[in-house]
N, CA, C and O of each residue as an XYZ file, in Angstrom:
892
protein
N     160.582    -54.467     30.151
C     159.254    -55.032     29.919
C     158.651    -55.496     31.245
O     159.310    -56.177     32.031
N     157.418    -55.126     31.480
C     156.739    -55.528     32.709
C     156.365    -57.001     32.630
O     155.871    -57.470     31.605
N     156.600    -57.722     33.710
C     156.214    -59.128     33.759
C     155.013    -59.279     34.690
O     154.787    -58.468     35.588
N     154.262    -60.330     34.446
C     153.027    -60.552     35.187
C     153.034    -61.958     35.774
O     153.447    -62.920     35.126
N     152.567    -62.055     37.019
C     152.389    -63.345     37.648
C     150.931    -63.766     37.594
O     150.136    -63.155     36.880
N     150.574    -64.797     38.336
C     149.193    -65.293     38.309
C     148.177    -64.278     38.821
O     146.978    -64.439     38.596
N     148.645    -63.229     39.511
C     147.710    -62.216     40.016
C     146.923    -61.547     38.895
O     145.810    -61.069     39.113
N     147.505    -61.512     37.688
C     146.790    -60.902     36.565
C     145.514    -61.685     36.243
O     144.533    -61.115     35.767
N     145.538    -62.992     36.506
C     144.342    -63.823     36.300
C     143.270    -63.451     37.324
O     142.099    -63.278     36.987
N     143.696    -63.333     38.570
C     142.741    -63.095     39.652
C     142.167    -61.676     39.580
O     141.066    -61.423     40.069
N     142.915    -60.757     38.968
C     142.417    -59.395     38.761
C     141.153    -59.409     37.906
O     140.176    -58.723     38.209
N     141.185    -60.199     36.835
C     140.057    -60.225     35.903
C     139.026    -61.299     36.232
O     137.889    -61.251     35.762
N     139.442    -62.270     37.048
C     138.523    -63.334     37.452
C     138.564    -63.463     38.976
O     139.062    -64.458     39.502
N     138.039    -62.457     39.686
C     138.104    -62.488     41.152
C     137.309    -63.636     41.759
O     137.484    -63.966     42.932
N     136.434    -64.245     40.958
C     135.649    -65.380     41.442
C     136.454    -66.677     41.493
O     135.937    -67.710     41.916
N     137.717    -66.628     41.064
C     138.570    -67.818     41.074
C     138.740    -68.341     42.495
O     139.130    -67.594     43.392
N     138.451    -69.617     42.701
C     138.523    -70.215     44.035
C     139.974    -70.456     44.444
O     140.856    -70.477     43.585
N     140.242    -70.638     45.747
C     141.605    -70.938     46.190
C     142.197    -72.170     45.504
O     143.382    -72.185     45.172
N     141.381    -73.198     45.293
C     141.877    -74.401     44.622
C     142.321    -74.090     43.194
O     143.364    -74.566     42.745
N     141.533    -73.298     42.491
C     141.905    -72.922     41.126
C     143.121    -72.004     41.119
O     143.968    -72.102     40.231
N     143.213    -71.122     42.095
C     144.382    -70.244     42.187
C     145.658    -71.073     42.334
O     146.680    -70.774     41.716
N     145.587    -72.097     43.143
C     146.740    -72.972     43.330
C     147.118    -73.645     42.015
O     148.300    -73.770     41.695
N     146.115    -74.077     41.254
C     146.381    -74.705     39.959
C     147.023    -73.712     38.994
O     147.975    -74.058     38.295
N     146.512    -72.481     38.948
C     147.125    -71.469     38.078
C     148.561    -71.180     38.502
O     149.438    -71.011     37.654
N     148.801    -71.124     39.794
C     150.153    -70.869     40.292
C     151.115    -71.992     39.940
O     152.319    -71.761     39.828
N     150.600    -73.209     39.763
C     151.457    -74.353     39.419
C     151.958    -74.293     37.980
O     152.908    -74.994     37.630
N     151.340    -73.475     37.148
C     151.710    -73.459     35.733
C     153.114    -72.915     35.509
O     153.836    -73.402     34.639
N     153.503    -71.916     36.282
C     154.824    -71.317     36.072
C     155.957    -72.325     36.289
O     156.767    -72.508     35.381
N     156.053    -72.988     37.450
C     157.144    -73.959     37.608
C     157.066    -75.109     36.616
O     158.098    -75.596     36.155
N     155.863    -75.547     36.284
C     155.730    -76.671     35.344
C     156.211    -76.280     33.954
O     156.979    -77.015     33.335
N     155.770    -75.141     33.464
C     156.167    -74.732     32.109
C     157.638    -74.344     32.032
O     158.299    -74.654     31.040
N     158.164    -73.677     33.048
C     159.575    -73.294     32.984
C     160.472    -74.525     33.028
O     161.504    -74.567     32.358
N     160.083    -75.521     33.811
C     160.876    -76.757     33.844
C     160.867    -77.448     32.485
O     161.920    -77.828     31.972
N     159.687    -77.610     31.906
C     159.597    -78.297     30.619
C     160.186    -77.470     29.487
O     160.726    -78.022     28.529
N     160.086    -76.159     29.592
C     160.604    -75.317     28.519
C     162.122    -75.359     28.441
O     162.706    -75.072     27.396
N     162.757    -75.716     29.547
C     164.215    -75.863     29.528
C     164.638    -77.115     28.768
O     165.794    -77.241     28.364
N     163.692    -78.048     28.573
C     163.976    -79.288     27.845
C     163.395    -79.258     26.437
O     164.027    -79.705     25.480
N     162.189    -78.726     26.328
C     161.457    -78.697     25.059
C     160.946    -77.272     24.858
O     160.245    -76.736     25.717
N     161.289    -76.670     23.745
C     160.928    -75.269     23.524
C     159.459    -75.158     23.106
O     159.140    -74.911     21.943
N     158.581    -75.347     24.086
C     157.144    -75.335     23.787
C     156.578    -73.914     23.803
O     155.593    -73.623     23.125
N     157.203    -73.041     24.575
C     156.918    -71.605     24.560
C     158.229    -70.928     24.196
O     159.268    -71.276     24.757
N     158.213    -69.971     23.276
C     159.472    -69.355     22.859
C     160.212    -68.821     24.084
O     159.600    -68.258     24.991
N     161.522    -69.002     24.100
C     162.301    -68.670     25.294
C     162.217    -67.189     25.637
O     162.297    -66.820     26.809
N     162.059    -66.347     24.642
C     161.933    -64.913     24.924
C     160.550    -64.574     25.487
O     160.335    -63.478     26.006
N     159.616    -65.523     25.380
C     158.223    -65.279     25.772
C     157.852    -65.930     27.097
O     156.792    -65.639     27.651
N     158.702    -66.799     27.611
C     158.329    -67.573     28.791
C     158.097    -66.666     30.005
O     157.268    -66.985     30.857
N     158.818    -65.542     30.095
C     158.613    -64.629     31.217
C     157.244    -63.962     31.174
O     156.777    -63.425     32.178
N     156.608    -64.000     30.015
C     155.260    -63.432     29.861
C     154.192    -64.520     29.821
O     153.120    -64.330     29.246
N     154.496    -65.662     30.439
C     153.602    -66.815     30.386
C     152.171    -66.453     30.779
O     151.223    -66.800     30.075
N     152.018    -65.759     31.900
C     150.663    -65.514     32.406
C     149.889    -64.506     31.558
O     148.670    -64.617     31.431
N     150.577    -63.531     30.980
C     149.888    -62.540     30.152
C     149.644    -63.069     28.744
O     148.510    -63.057     28.264
N     150.692    -63.529     28.085
C     150.620    -63.887     26.669
C     149.936    -65.224     26.412
O     149.408    -65.450     25.323
N     149.940    -66.097     27.388
C     149.432    -67.447     27.151
C     148.237    -67.796     28.047
O     147.197    -68.230     27.552
N     148.385    -67.609     29.354
C     147.306    -68.009     30.263
C     146.123    -67.042     30.156
O     144.994    -67.468     29.913
N     146.379    -65.745     30.335
C     145.269    -64.785     30.265
C     144.689    -64.722     28.854
O     143.474    -64.616     28.686
N     145.546    -64.786     27.847
C     145.047    -64.806     26.464
C     144.082    -65.972     26.272
O     143.021    -65.804     25.671
N     144.440    -67.148     26.774
C     143.550    -68.307     26.687
C     142.217    -68.032     27.373
O     141.161    -68.452     26.898
N     142.280    -67.326     28.488
C     141.073    -67.074     29.274
C     140.177    -65.994     28.675
O     139.119    -65.691     29.228
N     140.587    -65.413     27.554
C     139.651    -64.561     26.813
C     138.418    -65.372     26.418
O     137.325    -64.821     26.290
N     138.596    -66.677     26.225
C     137.453    -67.538     25.905
C     136.527    -67.650     27.115
O     135.306    -67.671     26.963
N     137.106    -67.721     28.312
C     136.275    -67.718     29.527
C     135.526    -66.397     29.660
O     134.358    -66.378     30.049
N     136.195    -65.294     29.340
C     135.531    -63.988     29.392
C     134.394    -63.911     28.377
O     133.353    -63.310     28.641
N     134.606    -64.526     27.217
C     133.547    -64.583     26.206
C     132.337    -65.346     26.742
O     131.201    -64.895     26.594
N     132.579    -66.497     27.363
C     131.474    -67.262     27.950
C     130.771    -66.454     29.044
O     129.542    -66.434     29.119
N     131.556    -65.796     29.880
C     130.977    -65.036     30.997
C     130.021    -63.954     30.495
O     128.976    -63.710     31.098
N     130.386    -63.313     29.396
C     129.553    -62.234     28.859
C     128.379    -62.742     28.029
O     127.277    -62.201     28.115
N     128.612    -63.779     27.225
C     127.612    -64.190     26.238
C     126.797    -65.415     26.630
O     125.687    -65.607     26.134
N     127.340    -66.246     27.517
C     126.635    -67.443     27.968
C     126.779    -67.540     29.482
O     127.389    -68.484     29.984
N     126.225    -66.574     30.218
C     126.484    -66.489     31.656
C     126.030    -67.707     32.455
O     126.675    -68.076     33.436
N     124.932    -68.332     32.049
C     124.476    -69.516     32.782
C     125.459    -70.667     32.602
O     125.801    -71.355     33.564
N     125.911    -70.875     31.366
C     126.929    -71.892     31.109
C     128.174    -71.597     31.939
O     128.733    -72.498     32.565
N     128.607    -70.347     31.946
C     129.806    -69.952     32.679
C     129.671    -70.276     34.160
O     130.565    -70.884     34.749
N     128.562    -69.875     34.761
C     128.367    -70.099     36.199
C     128.363    -71.583     36.536
O     128.992    -72.004     37.507
N     127.660    -72.373     35.741
C     127.550    -73.802     36.038
C     128.867    -74.531     35.789
O     129.239    -75.420     36.555
N     129.571    -74.160     34.724
C     130.829    -74.832     34.400
C     131.918    -74.506     35.407
O     132.856    -75.285     35.578
N     131.805    -73.363     36.076
C     132.796    -72.948     37.073
C     132.731    -73.791     38.343
O     133.713    -73.885     39.079
N     131.582    -74.402     38.598
C     131.365    -75.108     39.855
C     131.838    -76.552     39.769
O     131.892    -77.113     38.674
N     132.182    -77.165     40.896
C     132.446    -78.605     40.886
C     131.151    -79.376     40.666
O     130.065    -78.875     40.957
N     131.270    -80.588     40.154
C     130.067    -81.387     39.930
C     130.233    -82.335     38.766
O     131.338    -82.537     38.261
N     129.126    -82.910     38.348
C     129.140    -83.869     37.248
C     129.475    -83.170     35.931
O     129.153    -81.996     35.752
N     130.129    -83.898     34.995
C     130.443    -83.309     33.686
C     129.190    -82.796     32.990
O     128.137    -83.432     33.041
N     129.310    -81.636     32.337
C     128.154    -81.016     31.688
C     128.428    -80.596     30.242
O     127.579    -79.967     29.610
N     129.600    -80.940     29.719
C     129.878    -80.544     28.347
C     131.269    -80.961     27.914
O     132.070    -81.447     28.712
N     131.543    -80.760     26.625
C     132.832    -81.157     26.055
C     133.388    -80.029     25.195
O     132.649    -79.325     24.507
N     134.703    -79.877     25.251
C     135.406    -78.897     24.419
C     136.660    -79.544     23.852
O     137.413    -80.199     24.573
N     136.876    -79.358     22.566
C     138.097    -79.797     21.898
C     139.017    -78.598     21.712
O     138.622    -77.585     21.135
N     140.243    -78.720     22.204
C     141.293    -77.735     21.936
C     142.105    -78.270     20.766
O     142.905    -79.192     20.920
N     141.892    -77.691     19.616
C     142.443    -78.184     18.348
C     143.797    -77.507     18.098
O     143.864    -76.290     17.925
N     144.876    -78.303     18.080
C     146.213    -77.744     17.906
C     146.686    -77.042     19.160
O     147.086    -75.878     19.123
N     146.636    -77.755     20.270
C     146.856    -77.166     21.593
C     148.279    -76.709     21.843
O     148.509    -75.887     22.730
N     149.254    -77.225     21.077
C     150.641    -76.917     21.404
C     150.971    -77.489     22.770
O     150.793    -78.684     23.008
N     151.447    -76.645     23.664
C     151.762    -77.101     25.018
C     150.602    -77.003     25.985
O     150.791    -77.143     27.193
N     149.386    -76.762     25.467
C     148.225    -76.760     26.350
C     147.411    -75.486     26.376
O     146.689    -75.228     27.340
N     147.519    -74.683     25.324
C     146.770    -73.423     25.272
C     145.838    -73.403     24.067
O     146.253    -73.721     22.953
N     144.599    -73.037     24.283
C     143.987    -72.483     25.503
C     143.423    -73.511     26.476
O     142.848    -73.133     27.497
N     143.575    -74.813     26.183
C     142.851    -75.840     26.917
C     143.132    -75.927     28.401
O     142.201    -76.055     29.196
N     144.413    -75.860     28.800
C     144.725    -76.050     30.220
C     144.175    -74.918     31.089
O     143.531    -75.213     32.096
N     144.389    -73.643     30.759
C     143.760    -72.601     31.588
C     142.237    -72.714     31.643
O     141.632    -72.465     32.686
N     141.624    -73.086     30.531
C     140.166    -73.238     30.523
C     139.727    -74.427     31.368
O     138.691    -74.369     32.031
N     140.508    -75.505     31.349
C     140.169    -76.684     32.153
C     140.271    -76.383     33.647
O     139.502    -76.921     34.444
N     141.214    -75.531     34.025
C     141.286    -75.099     35.425
C     140.023    -74.321     35.792
O     139.431    -74.535     36.849
N     139.632    -73.435     34.919
C     138.490    -72.561     35.197
C     137.166    -73.325     35.210
O     136.261    -73.002     35.980
N     137.063    -74.347     34.343
C     135.780    -75.038     34.148
C     135.894    -76.532     34.463
O     136.035    -77.340     33.545
N     135.835    -76.912     35.737
C     136.036    -78.315     36.110
C     134.943    -79.260     35.620
O     135.160    -80.470     35.571
N     133.770    -78.733     35.256
C     132.682    -79.612     34.809
C     132.713    -79.869     33.295
O     131.865    -80.589     32.768
N     133.674    -79.289     32.613
C     133.806    -79.506     31.175
C     134.923    -80.510     30.921
O     136.012    -80.398     31.483
N     134.643    -81.484     30.075
C     135.660    -82.453     29.662
C     136.391    -81.881     28.451
O     135.782    -81.598     27.419
N     137.695    -81.718     28.590
C     138.518    -81.154     27.529
C     139.338    -82.245     26.843
O     139.944    -83.093     27.498
N     139.344    -82.206     25.529
C     140.268    -83.011     24.737
C     141.261    -82.060     24.095
O     140.871    -81.144     23.371
N     142.537    -82.273     24.359
C     143.604    -81.469     23.780
C     144.300    -82.309     22.722
O     144.741    -83.421     23.011
N     144.405    -81.801     21.512
C     145.074    -82.577     20.466
C     146.150    -81.739     19.788
O     146.025    -80.523     19.645
N     147.203    -82.424     19.379
C     148.272    -81.796     18.605
C     149.011    -82.888     17.844
O     149.104    -84.029     18.297
N     149.535    -82.516     16.683
C     150.239    -83.490     15.850
C     151.718    -83.594     16.204
O     152.445    -84.381     15.597
N     152.172    -82.806     17.182
C     153.568    -82.853     17.629
C     153.609    -83.554     18.982
O     153.109    -83.032     19.978
N     154.205    -84.735     19.007
C     154.169    -85.569     20.197
C     154.795    -84.936     21.419
O     154.275    -85.091     22.524
N     155.911    -84.217     21.249
C     156.584    -83.640     22.417
C     155.734    -82.545     23.062
O     155.813    -82.328     24.272
N     154.927    -81.859     22.262
C     154.051    -80.834     22.829
C     152.929    -81.461     23.648
O     152.562    -80.949     24.706
N     152.392    -82.563     23.159
C     151.359    -83.274     23.918
C     151.933    -83.821     25.220
O     151.255    -83.837     26.247
N     153.179    -84.266     25.173
C     153.840    -84.748     26.389
C     153.899    -83.635     27.437
O     153.641    -83.877     28.616
N     154.234    -82.433     27.012
C     154.271    -81.291     27.926
C     152.875    -80.991     28.463
O     152.701    -80.791     29.665
N     151.887    -80.958     27.582
C     150.515    -80.671     28.012
C     150.047    -81.681     29.056
O     149.410    -81.305     30.041
N     150.356    -82.953     28.848
C     149.966    -83.989     29.812
C     150.638    -83.760     31.160
O     150.002    -83.873     32.207
N     151.940    -83.437     31.126
C     152.686    -83.245     32.366
C     152.199    -82.015     33.129
O     152.078    -82.051     34.353
N     151.921    -80.938     32.414
C     151.443    -79.714     33.070
C     150.049    -79.932     33.658
O     149.765    -79.481     34.767
N     149.187    -80.618     32.921
C     147.846    -80.917     33.428
C     147.926    -81.743     34.708
O     147.161    -81.521     35.646
N     148.846    -82.689     34.740
C     149.023    -83.513     35.937
C     149.533    -82.662     37.099
O     149.065    -82.804     38.229
N     150.490    -81.782     36.819
C     151.035    -80.914     37.869
C     149.961    -79.996     38.442
O     149.992    -79.654     39.624
N     149.017    -79.601     37.603
C     147.930    -78.722     38.048
C     146.796    -79.493     38.713
O     145.842    -78.893     39.207
N     146.896    -80.820     38.727
C     145.866    -81.642     39.362
C     144.580    -81.746     38.572
O     143.511    -81.958     39.143
N     144.677    -81.599     37.257
C     143.475    -81.606     36.418
C     143.062    -83.026     36.067
O     143.872    -83.831     35.607
N     141.791    -83.318     36.293
C     141.251    -84.637     35.961
C     140.247    -84.568     34.816
O     139.639    -85.579     34.462
N     140.070    -83.400     34.243
C     139.080    -83.220     33.174
C     139.734    -82.986     31.813
O     139.156    -82.350     30.931
N     140.958    -83.515     31.659
C     141.694    -83.354     30.404
C     142.112    -84.710     29.864
O     142.602    -85.568     30.599
N     141.908    -84.886     28.557
C     142.485    -85.997     27.804
C     143.343    -85.388     26.708
O     142.886    -84.505     25.983
N     144.578    -85.846     26.578
C     145.486    -85.313     25.563
C     145.720    -86.363     24.488
O     146.039    -87.512     24.792
N     145.562    -85.967     23.239
C     145.663    -86.889     22.109
C     146.774    -86.440     21.162
O     146.805    -85.297     20.708
N     147.685    -87.374     20.877
C     148.744    -87.122     19.896
C     148.202    -87.499     18.523
O     148.331    -88.641     18.082
N     147.604    -86.534     17.864
C     146.992    -86.789     16.560
C     146.686    -85.462     15.885
O     146.641    -84.419     16.536
N     146.481    -85.508     14.601
C     145.987    -84.339     13.883
C     144.503    -84.163     14.208
O     143.739    -85.127     14.174
N     144.108    -82.961     14.515
C     142.738    -82.713     14.934
C     141.706    -83.136     13.917
O     140.630    -83.611     14.280
N     142.027    -82.967     12.631
C     141.056    -83.311     11.598
C     140.824    -84.813     11.505
O     139.864    -85.253     10.872
N     141.708    -85.615     12.138
C     141.548    -87.069     12.127
C     140.785    -87.585     13.344
O     140.470    -88.773     13.415
N     140.487    -86.719     14.291
C     139.733    -87.136     15.475
C     138.299    -87.484     15.104
O     137.661    -86.803     14.301
N     137.815    -88.549     15.702
C     136.409    -88.920     15.535
C     135.596    -88.289     16.668
O     136.149    -87.869     17.684
N     134.325    -88.234     16.481
C     133.465    -87.721     17.547
C     133.073    -86.276     17.323
O     133.490    -85.633     16.359
N     132.261    -85.787     18.238
C     131.664    -84.455     18.129
C     131.721    -83.802     19.505
O     131.504    -84.461     20.521
N     132.008    -82.524     19.532
C     132.183    -81.780     20.772
C     131.194    -80.614     20.800
O     130.716    -80.164     19.759
N     130.898    -80.136     22.002
C     130.023    -78.967     22.102
C     130.681    -77.750     21.450
O     130.088    -77.080     20.604
N     131.913    -77.485     21.864
C     132.662    -76.354     21.321
C     134.046    -76.822     20.880
O     134.593    -77.789     21.411
N     134.591    -76.122     19.907
C     135.992    -76.283     19.533
C     136.677    -74.943     19.743
O     136.168    -73.906     19.319
N     137.838    -74.964     20.402
C     138.603    -73.744     20.650
C     139.999    -73.904     20.064
O     140.501    -75.017     19.908
N     140.615    -72.767     19.740
C     141.972    -72.815     19.195
C     142.583    -71.424     19.193
O     141.886    -70.410     19.226
N     143.928    -71.411     19.151
C     144.655    -70.145     19.047
C     145.355    -70.084     17.693
O     146.532    -70.427     17.582
N     144.635    -69.651     16.670
C     145.230    -69.275     15.383
C     146.226    -70.295     14.845
O     147.365    -69.945     14.533
N     145.806    -71.558     14.736
C     146.721    -72.575     14.223
C     146.896    -72.487     12.711
O     147.879    -72.993     12.169
N     145.955    -71.852     12.031
C     146.028    -71.675     10.583
C     145.036    -70.578     10.205
O     144.414    -69.975     11.080
N     144.886    -70.320      8.922
C     143.886    -69.335      8.510
C     142.494    -69.867      8.838
O     142.279    -71.079      8.869
N     141.566    -68.973      9.079
C     140.240    -69.368      9.544
C     139.496    -70.205      8.513
O     138.762    -71.121      8.883
N     139.672    -69.910      7.222
C     138.961    -70.688      6.202
C     139.405    -72.141      6.200
O     138.583    -73.043      6.042
N     140.707    -72.373      6.377
C     141.228    -73.745      6.446
C     140.767    -74.415      7.732
O     140.363    -75.578      7.721
N     140.826    -73.687      8.831
C     140.426    -74.257     10.113
C     138.980    -74.719     10.083
O     138.664    -75.796     10.589
N     138.108    -73.928      9.505
C     136.696    -74.300      9.455
C     136.472    -75.551      8.608
O     135.541    -76.314      8.863
N     137.309    -75.760      7.616
C     137.235    -77.008      6.848
C     137.644    -78.191      7.717
O     137.021    -79.251      7.669
N     138.692    -78.004      8.510
C     139.186    -79.083      9.362
C     138.165    -79.511     10.412
O     138.078    -80.695     10.738
N     137.396    -78.570     10.942
C     136.513    -78.892     12.073
C     135.070    -79.152     11.650
O     134.202    -79.370     12.495
N     134.820    -79.131     10.367
C     133.443    -79.326      9.888
C     132.862    -80.636     10.430
O     133.490    -81.689     10.323
N     131.675    -80.565     11.004
C     130.996    -81.746     11.521
C     131.461    -82.208     12.884
O     130.979    -83.222     13.388
N     132.409    -81.471     13.506
C     132.970    -81.913     14.777
C     132.441    -81.139     15.984
O     132.873    -81.394     17.109
N     131.520    -80.203     15.775
C     131.018    -79.413     16.900
C     129.514    -79.199     16.759
O     128.964    -79.239     15.659
N     128.863    -78.971     17.901
C     127.409    -78.789     17.890
C     126.969    -77.385     18.286
O     125.873    -76.957     17.926
N     127.811    -76.663     19.024
C     127.389    -75.355     19.535
C     128.209    -74.189     19.000
O     127.704    -73.069     18.930
N     129.449    -74.423     18.625
C     130.214    -73.312     18.084
C     131.712    -73.516     18.117
O     132.231    -74.413     18.781
N     132.389    -72.652     17.375
C     133.852    -72.586     17.336
C     134.271    -71.248     17.925
O     133.703    -70.208     17.593
N     135.270    -71.280     18.802
C     135.797    -70.050     19.395
C     137.284    -69.988     19.067
O     138.066    -70.837     19.495
N     137.656    -68.974     18.303
C     138.991    -68.891     17.712
C     139.657    -67.595     18.154
O     139.065    -66.522     18.041
N     140.877    -67.687     18.655
C     141.639    -66.511     19.065
C     142.543    -66.081     17.920
O     143.337    -66.878     17.420
N     142.427    -64.835     17.507
C     143.150    -64.373     16.321
C     143.492    -62.902     16.481
O     142.784    -62.157     17.158
N     144.592    -62.491     15.849
C     144.999    -61.096     15.896
C     144.971    -60.453     14.526
O     144.796    -61.124     13.509
N     145.146    -59.138     14.516
C     145.256    -58.416     13.261
C     143.927    -58.152     12.582
O     142.866    -58.198     13.206
N     144.010    -57.871     11.280
C     142.822    -57.558     10.485
C     142.131    -58.856     10.093
O     142.688    -59.654      9.338
N     140.935    -59.071     10.594
C     140.279    -60.368     10.392
C     139.064    -60.290      9.482
O     138.430    -61.311      9.215
N     138.726    -59.097      9.000
C     137.507    -58.949      8.196
C     137.585    -59.784      6.925
O     136.665    -60.540      6.616
N     138.683    -59.647      6.192
C     138.837    -60.404      4.950
C     138.925    -61.901      5.235
O     138.400    -62.713      4.474
N     139.586    -62.259      6.324
C     139.731    -63.672      6.679
C     138.372    -64.305      6.987
O     138.108    -65.437      6.581
N     137.521    -63.586      7.695
C     136.179    -64.094      7.981
C     135.373    -64.227      6.698
O     134.667    -65.216      6.506
N     135.474    -63.248      5.830
C     134.756    -63.295      4.555
C     135.164    -64.514      3.736
O     134.318    -65.190      3.150
N     136.463    -64.790      3.699
C     136.964    -65.953      2.966
C     136.487    -67.249      3.613
O     136.104    -68.188      2.917
N     136.510    -67.301      4.946
C     136.058    -68.502      5.655
C     134.586    -68.771      5.391
O     134.186    -69.921      5.212
N     133.784    -67.726      5.367
C     132.355    -67.886      5.091
C     132.132    -68.398      3.674
O     131.346    -69.321      3.456
N     132.824    -67.800      2.719
C     132.635    -68.173      1.320
C     133.061    -69.617      1.065
O     132.334    -70.371      0.418
N     134.229    -70.004      1.565
C     134.775    -71.329      1.270
C     134.045    -72.442      2.007
O     134.097    -73.601      1.593
N     133.365    -72.099      3.097
C     132.704    -73.124      3.905
C     131.180    -73.036      3.854
O     130.480    -73.665      4.648
N     130.683    -72.246      2.907
C     129.239    -72.109      2.701
C     128.524    -71.690      3.982
O     127.463    -72.207      4.332
N     129.146    -70.735      4.665
C     128.554    -70.141      5.857
C     128.134    -68.710      5.538
O     128.543    -68.146      4.522
N     127.328    -68.137      6.399
C     126.894    -66.758      6.224
C     127.697    -65.845      7.148
O     128.154    -66.270      8.209
N     127.863    -64.602      6.741
C     128.607    -63.659      7.569
C     127.965    -63.504      8.947
O     128.660    -63.253      9.932
N     126.645    -63.653      9.017
C     125.965    -63.514     10.308
C     126.282    -64.667     11.257
O     125.987    -64.589     12.450
N     126.890    -65.752     10.724
C     127.293    -66.865     11.581
C     128.548    -66.532     12.384
O     128.884    -67.243     13.331
N     129.240    -65.458     12.012
C     130.493    -65.060     12.656
C     130.267    -63.807     13.501
O     129.566    -62.884     13.087
N     130.863    -63.791     14.672
C     130.892    -62.566     15.472
C     132.296    -62.397     16.036
O     133.004    -63.380     16.254
N     132.694    -61.165     16.271
C     134.028    -60.902     16.811
C     133.927    -59.966     18.003
O     133.070    -59.084     18.055
N     134.817    -60.177     18.955
C     134.905    -59.310     20.128
C     136.364    -58.959     20.359
O     137.198    -59.862     20.435
N     136.706    -57.673     20.474
C     138.089    -57.307     20.812
C     138.402    -57.719     22.247
O     137.629    -57.443     23.165
N     139.525    -58.372     22.428
C     139.870    -58.867     23.765
C     140.118    -57.719     24.736
O     139.913    -57.871     25.940
N     140.561    -56.562     24.219
C     140.795    -55.450     25.144
C     139.498    -54.844     25.677
O     139.531    -53.896     26.462
N     138.382    -55.376     25.263
C     137.109    -55.042     25.924
C     137.122    -55.544     27.360
O     136.532    -54.933     28.250
N     137.808    -56.676     27.574
C     137.857    -57.302     28.903
C     139.197    -57.084     29.589
O     139.249    -56.794     30.785
N     140.277    -57.223     28.837
C     141.630    -57.154     29.405
C     142.316    -55.900     28.864
O     142.430    -55.740     27.648
N     142.767    -55.021     29.735
C     143.191    -53.679     29.333
C     144.678    -53.562     29.000
O     145.125    -52.481     28.615
N     145.448    -54.621     29.133
C     146.870    -54.544     28.818
C     147.081    -54.327     27.313
O     146.315    -54.830     26.491
N     148.121    -53.578     26.971
C     148.412    -53.222     25.582
C     148.560    -54.448     24.690
O     148.241    -54.394     23.502
N     149.037    -55.542     25.249
C     149.255    -56.772     24.470
C     148.003    -57.205     23.719
O     148.100    -57.804     22.648
N     146.842    -56.913     24.262
C     145.592    -57.404     23.678
C     144.938    -56.415     22.706
O     143.818    -56.648     22.252
N     145.617    -55.331     22.390
C     144.968    -54.235     21.662
C     144.493    -54.617     20.265
O     143.542    -54.018     19.763
N     145.123    -55.594     19.625
C     144.696    -55.983     18.279
C     144.243    -57.438     18.212
O     144.169    -58.022     17.131
N     143.945    -58.014     19.363
C     143.555    -59.419     19.396
C     142.038    -59.551     19.538
O     141.378    -58.715     20.156
N     141.511    -60.611     18.956
C     140.066    -60.803     18.888
C     139.679    -62.224     19.300
O     140.468    -63.163     19.198
N     138.441    -62.346     19.766
C     137.763    -63.637     19.864
C     136.783    -63.711     18.698
O     135.922    -62.846     18.540
N     136.925    -64.747     17.891
C     135.977    -64.997     16.806
C     135.083    -66.152     17.227
O     135.570    -67.209     17.627
N     133.780    -65.949     17.137
C     132.826    -67.013     17.450
C     132.062    -67.371     16.189
O     131.512    -66.504     15.509
N     132.035    -68.664     15.887
C     131.264    -69.178     14.756
C     130.154    -70.030     15.341
O     130.416    -71.020     16.024
N     128.916    -69.647     15.073
C     127.799    -70.239     15.818
C     127.183    -71.448     15.132
O     126.266    -72.050     15.692
N     127.646    -71.834     13.942
C     127.080    -73.021     13.292
C     128.089    -73.647     12.340
O     127.791    -74.656     11.701
């Protein structure tokens, strides 16, 4: 099996600054150290950290780059905070940590109901020098407040997820999911009184050409 280092990130995001490259490079030693203590990434998968977890997370950045280019350009730059994103069910920090590296002007809240996973996310964020992350040990549906966007990597079926995040976002939900999603979107729309036109999907292999992404999608819910 071919393994990938941080160069796979820079291949698809050549605009990544040296400071951000250093932060991405810090993820490997941080995650491998913590994974030896806490199995936050499956042990058979840790060698594919950059492809399966970091680049997969950055499919959301690719979505922003294509569909909201002004937001993407401004969020990439250093400066005053300009928005908020909740990573719901972050696990050990995906997709939130790679996105926080990419977008320093966005304030990220990472939440998970498993305390040891939040501990890892906090430690990795610190190792990467991230100051735009807050990690919360809580169930996402119990969080108060409202965020611009909510992101997640397939923590549950989409219909259930949309129930959990109702009223917690103002601009949209971005969900990473694999497989056949047509029926799942239909069910999510029906159960949450949404319209099919509120959902859009993009195949990740539109942006990233590795075989791993061939059946993976970005789902965007715009209201």
